[in-house]
C-alpha positions, 0 to 999 in steps of 0.5 A: 500500500503506497504511503505517499501523501500530499496535503492529505491526498494520495499522490497519484503520480507516485503511485503510477511511477511505483507501478511502472517499476514493479515487476509483473509475474503473470498469474501469481496470487499474493497472499499475506505478503507472500507469493505463494507460488514462489516461496516454499513453506520453509522460506515463509517461516524464515521470513516470518521470523525475520518479520518478528525480529523487525517487529521487536526492533520497532518495539525497542525504538518505540520504547527509546522514543518514550524514554527520550520524551519524543512521544506521549505515554498514551501514544507509546501504550497504543503503539505497543498494543498494536505491535503486540497484536501484530506479533500474535498474528505473525506467530499464528501465521507461522504456527499454521504454516509449520503444521503443514511442514 
């Protein structure tokens, strides 16, 4: 999902430029961020572990930002609740894939 915004509106030129740069893979169906026809289940699990590590790094950055008083405590709590939910989703997806292996 593109995140280029100007004055609260999506920048259509950025979307179009991005779409031209992306490779086309024909009939591949992307599901949960993975091209299911390309990655094996083992590789999907590996990518989920990497994503979980990145999530942990994000949580660390959020905590550091809080200690440096860059964000309010209620914002920190909200962000950490969201990252916790994402962590549960990643773990659930990983476990469901591991059952198939």
